[in-house]
C-alpha positions in Angstrom: 201.6 -112.5 -147.0 201.5 -112.1 -150.7 204.0 -109.9 -152.5 201.1 -108.2 -154.3 198.0 -106.9 -152.6 194.5 -107.4 -154.0 192.7 -104.2 -153.2 188.9 -104.2 -152.9 187.2 -103.0 -156.1 186.1 -99.9 -154.1 189.7 -98.9 -153.3 190.5 -96.0 -155.5 193.7 -94.1 -155.4 192.2 -91.7 -152.9 190.3 -94.2 -150.7 190.8 -92.9 -147.1 190.7 -96.4 -145.6 192.3 -98.7 -148.1 194.6 -96.3 -150.0 194.9 -92.9 -148.4 196.6 -90.5 -150.8 199.1 -89.3 -148.2 200.6 -92.9 -148.3 200.3 -93.6 -152.0 202.4 -90.8 -153.5 205.5 -93.0 -153.8 206.2 -95.9 -156.2 205.3 -98.3 -153.3 202.8 -97.8 -150.5 204.3 -96.9 -147.1 202.8 -100.0 -145.5 204.8 -102.2 -147.9 207.9 -100.8 -146.2 206.7 -100.4 -142.6 205.4 -104.0 -142.2 209.0 -105.1 -142.5 210.2 -102.9 -139.6 209.8 -102.8 -135.9 206.8 -100.9 -134.5 208.9 -97.8 -133.6 210.8 -97.7 -136.9 207.7 -98.3 -138.9 206.1 -95.3 -137.3 209.1 -93.2 -138.0 208.8 -94.0 -141.7 205.0 -93.5 -141.6 205.1 -90.0 -140.0 208.0 -88.8 -142.1 206.4 -90.1 -145.4 203.1 -88.4 -144.7 204.5 -85.1 -143.2 202.9 -82.2 -145.0 200.6 -84.4 -147.1 197.8 -85.7 -144.8 194.8 -83.4 -144.9 194.3 -81.7 -141.5 197.7 -82.8 -140.2 200.5 -80.3 -139.6 203.8 -81.1 -141.2 205.9 -80.1 -138.1 203.6 -82.2 -135.9 204.1 -85.3 -138.0 207.9 -84.8 -138.0 207.8 -84.4 -134.2 205.8 -87.7 -134.0 208.4 -89.4 -136.1 211.2 -88.1 -134.0 209.4 -89.3 -130.8 209.3 -92.8 -132.2 212.9 -92.6 -133.3 214.1 -91.4 -129.9 212.1 -94.2 -128.3 213.8 -96.8 -130.5 217.2 -95.3 -129.7 216.4 -95.5 -126.0 215.3 -99.1 -126.4 218.5 -100.1 -128.2 220.6 -98.3 -125.5 218.8 -100.4 -122.9 216.8 -97.6 -121.4 213.5 -98.5 -122.9 211.2 -101.5 -123.2 
């Protein structure tokens, strides 16, 4: 994978498919970090980063989802998960 991404011409800063605004408010896109992590840890970062910023999504719900994935990763590391 290339270090830089070539976005489609139609991908604007608020493109809900290619560049959703709740993931582009940082100097790097969240996916540029999460693709280097395990599935569970990537989801922790994703839900925490978008908490309170995704339209129609409750901040507390996103934080709880992130916690769910974190607890699952801890259980996996402790030998109690898959």
